[in-house]
C-alpha positions as CSV (number, residue, x, y, z in Angstrom):
1,M,142.3,101.8,94.2
2,A,143.3,103.0,97.4
3,K,139.8,105.2,97.5
4,A,137.9,102.3,96.1
5,L,139.6,99.7,98.6
6,S,138.3,102.9,101.4
7,R,135.1,102.9,100.1
8,A,134.5,99.4,100.1
9,G,135.3,99.3,103.7
10,L,138.8,98.2,103.0
11,R,140.6,100.8,106.1
12,P,143.5,101.9,105.8
13,P,143.3,100.2,102.2
14,D,147.6,100.6,101.6
15,R,147.6,97.4,104.2
16,F,145.2,95.6,101.9
17,F,147.9,96.3,98.5
18,L,150.5,93.1,98.7
19,R,148.3,91.0,100.6
20,Y,147.4,87.5,99.1
21,P,144.0,86.3,98.3
22,H,144.3,83.4,101.6
23,E,145.6,85.9,103.6
24,L,142.1,87.5,103.4
25,S,138.6,86.9,105.1
26,G,135.7,85.6,102.4
27,G,134.4,89.1,103.5
28,Q,137.3,90.8,102.3
29,R,137.4,89.2,99.1
30,Q,134.3,89.9,98.2
31,R,135.1,94.1,99.2
32,V,138.4,94.0,97.4
33,V,135.9,92.6,94.2
34,I,133.5,95.2,94.3
35,A,136.9,97.4,95.0
36,G,137.8,96.3,91.7
37,A,134.7,97.5,90.2
38,L,134.5,100.5,91.2
39,V,137.6,101.9,90.2
40,L,136.4,101.6,86.5
41,E,133.8,104.3,87.7
42,P,130.5,102.4,86.6
43,E,127.0,103.2,86.4
44,V,125.7,100.1,86.5
45,I,127.1,97.0,88.3
46,V,126.2,93.0,87.8
47,A,126.3,91.1,91.0
48,D,126.1,87.5,90.2
49,E,125.2,85.8,93.6
50,P,127.3,88.4,95.8
51,V,126.6,87.0,98.9
52,S,125.9,83.0,98.5
53,N,129.0,81.2,99.9
54,L,129.2,84.0,103.0
55,D,128.2,83.3,106.2
56,A,124.7,85.3,107.2
57,S,126.1,88.1,109.6
58,V,128.9,88.9,106.5
59,R,126.6,88.4,104.0
60,G,124.5,91.6,105.6
61,E,127.5,93.6,106.2
62,I,128.0,92.8,102.3
63,L,124.7,93.9,100.9
64,Q,124.6,97.2,103.6
65,L,127.7,98.2,101.8
66,M,126.0,97.7,97.9
67,M,123.3,99.4,98.8
68,K,125.0,102.1,100.5
69,L,127.3,102.4,97.1
70,R,124.2,102.5,95.4
71,E,122.7,105.2,97.2
72,D,126.0,107.5,97.4
73,L,127.3,106.9,93.9
74,G,123.7,106.7,92.5
75,L,125.1,102.9,90.9
76,T,122.0,100.5,89.4
77,I,122.7,97.2,90.7
78,I,121.8,94.4,89.1
79,I,121.8,91.5,91.3
80,V,121.5,87.5,89.7
81,T,120.5,85.4,92.5
82,H,118.5,82.0,92.9
83,D,117.1,83.7,96.7
84,L,114.2,85.1,96.4
85,G,114.9,86.2,100.2
86,L,117.6,88.4,99.4
87,A,115.6,89.7,96.3
88,W,112.4,90.8,98.8
89,T,115.4,91.9,101.2
90,V,117.0,94.7,98.5
91,A,115.0,94.6,95.2
92,D,113.3,97.9,93.7
93,R,112.6,95.5,91.0
94,V,112.8,91.9,90.3
95,A,112.6,89.9,87.5
96,I,112.1,86.5,86.9
97,M,113.6,84.1,84.3
98,Y,113.2,80.6,83.2
99,L,115.4,78.7,80.4
100,G,116.8,82.4,79.7
101,R,113.5,84.1,79.1
102,I,111.9,86.9,81.2
103,V,108.6,85.1,82.4
104,E,107.9,87.8,85.4
105,I,108.8,91.4,86.0
106,G,107.9,94.5,88.1
107,P,108.2,96.5,91.0
108,A,109.8,93.8,93.6
109,E,106.6,94.3,95.8
110,D,104.2,93.2,93.0
111,V,106.3,90.4,92.0
112,L,106.9,89.1,95.4
113,L,103.4,89.7,97.1
114,H,101.2,89.2,93.6
115,P,102.6,86.8,91.5
116,E,101.4,86.1,88.0
117,H,103.2,83.8,86.5
118,P,103.0,79.8,87.9
119,Y,106.9,79.8,87.8
120,T,107.3,82.6,89.8
121,K,104.2,81.3,92.3
122,A,106.0,77.9,92.9
123,L,109.6,79.4,93.8
124,L,107.6,82.2,96.5
125,D,106.0,78.6,98.1
126,V,109.4,77.7,99.2
127,V,110.6,81.2,100.9
128,P,109.9,81.7,104.2
129,E,109.7,85.3,104.1
130,A,107.3,86.1,101.1
131,G,104.5,83.3,102.9
132,G,105.6,80.1,101.7
133,L,104.4,77.3,103.9
134,E,102.8,74.5,101.9
135,R,106.1,73.8,99.4
136,P,104.8,72.2,97.0
137,I,107.6,70.5,94.6
138,L,107.3,71.1,90.8
139,T,107.1,67.8,89.0
140,G,109.6,66.9,85.9
141,E,113.0,67.9,84.9
142,P,114.1,70.9,83.9
143,P,114.5,70.8,80.3
144,D,117.7,70.9,78.3
145,P,118.5,74.9,77.7
146,T,120.0,73.7,74.3
147,R,116.4,72.1,73.2
148,I,113.8,74.4,74.3
149,P,110.0,73.4,74.5
150,E,107.4,74.4,71.9
151,G,105.1,77.3,73.4
152,C,105.4,78.3,76.3
153,R,108.8,77.2,77.7
154,F,107.6,76.4,81.7
155,H,104.7,74.3,80.2
156,P,106.3,70.5,80.7
157,R,106.1,71.5,84.4
158,C,103.1,73.9,84.6
159,P,100.9,73.1,87.7
160,V,97.8,74.4,85.3
161,V,98.6,72.7,82.2
162,E,99.3,69.7,84.7
163,S,96.4,69.7,86.9
164,G,93.9,69.9,83.5
165,K,93.3,73.4,84.5
166,A,94.3,74.9,80.6
167,A,92.3,72.6,78.8
168,E,89.5,73.6,81.0
169,L,90.0,76.9,80.4
170,G,90.5,76.3,76.6
171,I,94.2,77.4,76.4
172,E,96.1,74.1,76.5
173,T,96.9,74.1,72.7
174,K,98.8,77.6,73.4
175,C,100.2,77.1,76.1
176,R,102.3,73.7,74.5
177,T,102.3,75.3,71.1
178,E,102.2,78.9,70.7
179,D,105.4,81.2,71.9
180,L,104.0,84.1,73.8
181,A,105.8,87.7,75.4
182,L,105.4,90.0,78.4
183,R,102.0,91.3,78.6
184,E,100.7,94.2,81.2
185,M,99.1,92.5,84.4
186,E,98.9,96.1,86.4
187,P,100.8,99.3,85.9
188,T,104.6,98.4,85.3
189,H,104.2,94.8,86.0
190,E,104.4,92.5,82.9
191,A,103.9,88.4,82.6
192,A,104.1,85.9,80.3
193,C,101.3,83.1,80.9
194,Y,98.0,82.3,79.0
195,E,96.3,81.8,81.7
196,A,97.1,85.0,83.6
197,F,96.4,87.0,80.5
198,L,93.1,85.2,81.1
199,R,92.3,86.1,84.3
200,R,92.7,89.5,84.1
201,D,91.1,89.8,80.8
202,G,88.3,88.3,82.5
203,A,88.5,90.6,85.5
204,A,89.0,94.0,83.4
205,T,85.2,92.8,81.8
206,D,84.0,92.3,85.0
């Protein structure tokens, strides 16, 4: 445990053996959690919102630590977050999920600079790091996860459907009734969107 605490930046480690959580700062508590994971010598660490409750300066320290551990120990770190600005900063690959299903996945630069799915685009519209300036707001309520809509899970809130563009393109019925899987848009970049499929197919034949 001493080695893991030291790797997590808690030095000298013996100072922390008998301390209670309330005696530690937020950043120190997060380092203890990381050390606890390292004791198991994992190949993969899943970090759920690892810096969401930390001050900005401490966030940077914890992220820097995680990236150093990734490089030094050859770890794969899966970060679960609602903060696309964070993903923009640290991720190699990004997977966008809606109602429990991946709707777009690929290299971080491709997904965040060239999004294909309307939900990804809506998320990026409010991220300053991604150039979001307009800040449009999605209409409607998020669906009840116990009552998944038919067809594309996003269609009840999708701007393509709501604007009438899906009807013009002849894909509205599919959007509303036919479930769909991820499909390659570019090498290693996949999305699950009928409008994106149509756009890419059109570009391929031009």
